Every structure is written in structure tokens, then in C-alpha cells.
C-alpha positions in Angstrom: 81.3 172.6 157.5 82.3 171.6 154.0 80.2 174.4 152.5 82.1 177.0 154.7 85.4 175.6 153.6 84.4 175.6 150.0 83.2 179.2 150.3 86.4 180.2 151.9 88.4 178.6 149.1 86.3 180.4 146.5 86.8 183.7 148.3 90.5 183.2 148.4 90.7 182.3 144.7 88.6 185.4 143.8 90.8 187.6 145.9 93.9 186.2 144.2 92.4 186.9 140.8 91.6 190.5 141.7 95.2 190.9 143.0 96.5 189.5 139.7 94.6 192.1 137.7 95.7 194.9 140.0 99.2 193.6 139.8 99.5 194.5 136.1 98.3 198.0 136.8 100.9 198.3 139.6 103.7 196.7 137.5 103.0 199.0 134.5 103.0 202.1 136.8 106.2 201.0 138.5 107.9 200.5 135.2 106.8 203.9 133.9 107.8 205.8 137.0 111.0 203.8 137.6 112.5 202.9 134.3 111.2 205.7 132.0 111.1 208.6 134.5 113.1 210.8 132.1 111.2 209.7 129.0 107.6 210.1 130.1 105.0 211.7 128.0 103.0 212.9 131.0 103.9 214.3 134.5 104.5 211.5 137.1 101.3 212.4 139.0 99.3 211.7 135.9 100.4 208.0 136.0 99.3 207.8 139.6 95.9 209.1 138.5 95.9 206.6 135.6 96.7 203.8 138.1 93.3 204.4 139.8 91.6 204.3 136.4 93.5 201.1 135.6 92.4 199.5 138.8 88.8 200.3 138.1 89.1 199.0 134.6 90.6 195.7 135.8 87.5 195.2 137.9 85.1 195.6 135.0 83.1 192.6 134.0 84.6 191.9 130.6 88.2 192.8 131.5 90.7 190.0 132.2 93.8 192.3 132.6 94.5 196.1 132.5 97.7 198.1 132.0 98.7 201.8 131.9 100.3 202.9 128.6 103.1 205.3 128.3 101.0 207.7 126.3 98.3 207.9 129.0 95.9 205.3 127.7 94.6 202.2 129.5 95.0 198.9 127.7 92.8 196.0 128.5 92.6 192.3 127.6 89.0 191.4 127.2 87.5 188.2 128.6 85.1 188.0 125.6 86.2 189.4 122.3 82.8 190.1 120.8 81.3 193.3 119.5 78.5 193.5 122.1 80.9 192.7 125.0 83.5 195.2 123.7 80.8 197.9 123.2 79.5 197.4 126.7 82.9 197.6 128.3 83.8 200.7 126.3 80.5 202.3 127.2 81.0 201.5 130.9 84.5 202.8 130.8 83.7 206.1 129.0 80.8 206.8 131.3 83.1 206.6 134.3 86.1 208.2 132.7 85.1 210.6 129.9 88.5 212.1 129.5 90.4 208.7 129.2 91.2 206.4 126.3 90.7 202.6 126.4 92.6 200.4 124.1 91.6 196.8 123.6 94.5 194.3 123.1 93.8 191.7 120.5 94.6 188.0 120.9 97.2 188.3 118.1 98.9 191.2 120.0 98.9 189.2 123.2 100.6 186.2 121.5 103.4 188.5 120.3 103.8 190.4 123.5 106.3 188.9 126.0 106.2 191.4 128.9 104.5 194.3 130.6 107.3 196.5 129.2 106.1 195.8 125.7 102.5 196.5 126.6 103.4 199.8 128.3 105.2 201.0 125.1 102.1 200.4 122.9 100.3 203.4 121.5 96.7 204.2 122.2 96.4 206.5 119.2 94.5 203.8 117.2 91.8 203.8 119.9 89.1 206.4 119.9 89.2 208.6 123.0 86.2 208.7 125.2 85.9 212.4 124.6 85.2 211.8 120.9 82.9 208.8 121.6 80.8 210.9 124.0 80.9 214.0 121.7 82.8 216.2 124.1 85.4 217.3 121.5 
């Protein structure tokens, strides 16, 4: 009986963690479509499409958090900030979304950032687009 209760608690905690990751995708989309609707760089439907990519990114093994950026990129906070872990995440992301751009947020950036609003405003131009990585450009 104790094992079933322990398993139920672990499942509940895992579900809560998944919701937290998805929450940042949702919050960034809501901010973009609600607060910036007149100042968007992409059509509103594009941000709904990016939401799906953000949700998938938030479920990747090495991703702690994911956000939609105003310029159409996806920003992620990695769980492990190592070259092999980053390369693996980037490879997995670009295989699934060859037209997208993934921007990794550094620890230093996360210390300076106070809200989702600040993350959404970040540029993904410093990140190499998946098209270029995969040789599609």
C-alpha cells in the first residue's frame, strides 16, 4: 500500500513539473498575443504554432524551461549546461523542427532576468537557426 501511495505522489509531482514547463510556454504566448498584439514581428497564428514547438521543447530531456520569443525563436533553460548536453538538445530540436531557432539562456542571463516579459523580448539572432545547422540554407 505504501508503494502505491509513493508512486501516486511521484506521478503527481512529475505532472506538476510538466505543467510548470508548459506554463512558461503558455505565459509567453499570452503575453505576446495580449500585450504586444500591435507590435508583433510575426502573424498571431505563428505564435500559436510556436506554442506547440515550445511545448515539445519543454519536454526534452535537457530542458528545464522553454519560452516563445517575440522574434519567433524558442528560448530554453538547460538542465545541464555542458557542451555534449547542449549539442544533444540542439540536435534533437533541429531534427524535429528544421525551420525553427533554439536559443539557450545562460545562467548569467537568468540571474539578470526578472520576468517572462524580459525573456520574450530577447533576440534569437545570436543563435544559429536550424536551417543553417542542417545545411538547408
